[in-house]
N, C-alpha and C positions, 0 to 999 in steps of 0.2 A: 762566517763573513758573507755580507750581502753580494748577490750576483756571482757567487763562486761557481765556476764550471760553465758559465754561459759562453765564454770565448771558445771553449772546447766544443760546445754544442754547435756554435756557428761554423767552426772549422769542419766538423763532421758533416754538417748539412751541405757545405760547399763541395766537400769531397764526394758525397753521395750524388749530388747533382752532376758533378763532372763525370763520375762513373756511369750514370744513366746516359749522359750525352755520348760517351765513348761507345757504350753498348748499342745505343740507337744508331750511331754512325756505322758500326760494324754490321748491324742487322740490315741497314740500308744497302751497304756494299754487297752483302751476301745476296740480298734480294735482287740487286741490279745484276749480279753475276748470273743468278739463276734465270732471271727474265731474259738477259742477253743470250744465254745459252739456248733457251727455248726459241727465241726469235731467230737465232742463227740456224737452228735445226729445222724450224717450220716456217721459214720466211715465205715460202711459196703459198702457204695457206693464207697469210695476211695479204699478199698480193692478189690472190684469187678473190678474197672477200672484198677488197677495194675495187677490183674490176667489176664484180657483181653489183656493188653499190653504184659505181659510175654508170653502168648500163641501165640500171633501174632509174636513176636520177634523170638521165637523158630521156628515157622513155616517159617518165612521169611529166616532165616539163615540155613535152612535145607540143607544138603549136601550129596545127595545120590551118591553111587558109580556107575559110568557109566559102561554100558556093551560095552566095546570098540571093534569095528570091527577089525578083523585080516586081512582083505583083503589088498593086497598091493596097493600102489599108490592112496590111497583115502584120501580125506580131510573131517574130521568130523566137525560138528557144534561146535563152541567154547562155545556156551551157549544155555540155554533153552529159547524159545520164539517163535515168529511168523515171518516168512519171509515176509516182506512187500515191499521190493525193490530188483530188480535184474536188473542191468544196467551196462553201461560202463562209467568209470570216469577217470579223469586224476590225478593220485596220483604220484607226483614227488618226495616226501620226501624220500620214500624207494623203491617203485616199479619202479620209473624212467620214468613214463609216463602213457600212456593209459593202463587200466587194467579192468578186470571184478570185479563188486562188488556185494556181497550178503549181504543185510542189515537185521538185526534181531532185532525186538523190544521186549524188556523184560518188561512185565507189573509188577505191584507191587506184583502180586501173583506168579510170576515165580521164579524158583531157580536162585540165583544171583551169584553163584560160576561159574567161567569160566574154561574151559579145553583147553589143547593144541590141535589144529586142526590136527596136524600131528607130527611125530617124527622129531625134528629139533634143530637147534641152534639159540639162540636169537642173531641176528646180529645187531639189531638196537633197541633202546629204547629211547622214548622221551615223557615227560609229558608236555602238553601245557595248561596253565591256560585259563579260559574263562568264559562265562556266564552259566546260568542254565535254558535255554529255555526248553520247553517240548520236551522230547525225542521221542514223537510220530512223530515229523518232521524228514523225512529221510535226510534232509540237516543240521541237528542239529550239526554235526561235524564241520561245518564251524564257529560256534559261541560258542559252549559249551566247557567246560573243557574236555580234552580227553587225552588218553595215546595211542601212536602208538607203537606197538611191531612188529618189522620186523623179520621174520623167514626165515632161509635158510634150506630147506628140506633135510632130510637124504635120502628120497626116494619119488620121483626121486631126486637124488643128485643134488644140486645146484639150484633147483627151489625156487623162492621167493614167500612167502605168507605174506601179511600184515594183522594185526589185530588191529583195532582201538576200544578202550573202551571209551564210551561216557557217561558222566554224564548227568542227566536230571533235571527236575524241582524239583523232590524229591530226586533223587540220587545226593548227594553232596560230595561223597567221593569215590574215586577209590583206591583200595588197591592192587597194584601188588605184586605178590609173586615171581617174576622172575626178573633177571637183565641181562644186556648185557653179552654175551658169555656163558650163561647157556645152557646146553643141556637138552632138555625136551622130554618126551615120549608122543606119541599120547594118549589123554585122561587124561594126568596128570593135576592136578589142578594148575592154574597159576595166578588167581586173583579173586577179589571180588568187585562187584559194589553194593553199598548199596542203595536199593530201585529202582524204575523204571528207565530204562536206555536203551541203544542201543549198538549193536555190528556191526561194518562193517568189512567184510572179503574181502580183495583184492586178486584177483587171476590173474595169467598171462593169456594172450589171448588164449593159447592152452589148458587151463584146460576146461574140460567138466562139465558144471553146471548140477547137478542132482536135486537140490532143485527147487521148484516151488512156485510162489506167493501164499501166504496163508498157506503154510505148517507150521505145528507145529513141531519144532525141539527140540531135547534133546542134551544138551552139552555132548561132548565126545562119543556120540552114533550115531546120525543121519548123514549119508553120504550126504554132500552137493555138492561135486565135486570129480572128479577123473582125473588122468593123463593117462588113457588108450590109 
C-alpha cells in the first residue's frame, strides 16, 4: 500500500526532535549551574579583572591639556609618540605631489587624543576604509583604514599641511572631531584613535624639520617643524 509507514516516520521524527530539545535544555541547565557555581566561587577574580580593565581604560583615554607654544610659524606634533620616519613622499591627494613626511608611532601606552598642529582651516577631509595591519610599519597608510585631514595654515597664510590618522592592528576606530571648513587653533583637540596607531604629518618642501628620528613628542606641545 502506497505511503505505508510515513505517518509513523513523521511521529518518530517529531519525538526525536523533542528528545533533542529536552536534552539540549538539560545540558544548558547543567552548564548554567556549573558556570554559576564557578562564578560564585571565584567572583573576586571577575571583579579584579573588571577593575584592571577600568583602570587601563581610564589611563588609555587620559587627555592632558597641552602646553601650546606661542612662537609664530611653527608646527607642533599632532600626537604623543615616537618619531620613527622622516622622509620625502609623494602625496597627491591634498599636498599635490612631493612633500616632507614626519611619521609618529603611537604605542598602546601613549595618549591617543590628537591636537591641531597649527592654527588653520580644515580644507580637505577624507576617510578611507582599509585593513588593520600593524601600525609599527611606516608604510601602513597604504593598506590600513585612515583619515586624511588637509589644513590651510593661518600662519604662514596659505601653507598646506596634511595630517593622516592611521588605524592599526589594535586601533580599529578613528574618531574625528572636526569637519571640512572648520577653523581650528594650534593645540586644539581634533580627534581620537583608539589604541595603538600612527600619525603622518605632510609638510611642504620649504618647511624646516625640527624633529629627529627617535624623538619622543607630545601632542600640541613639541615643535616638529617651522617656516622661519
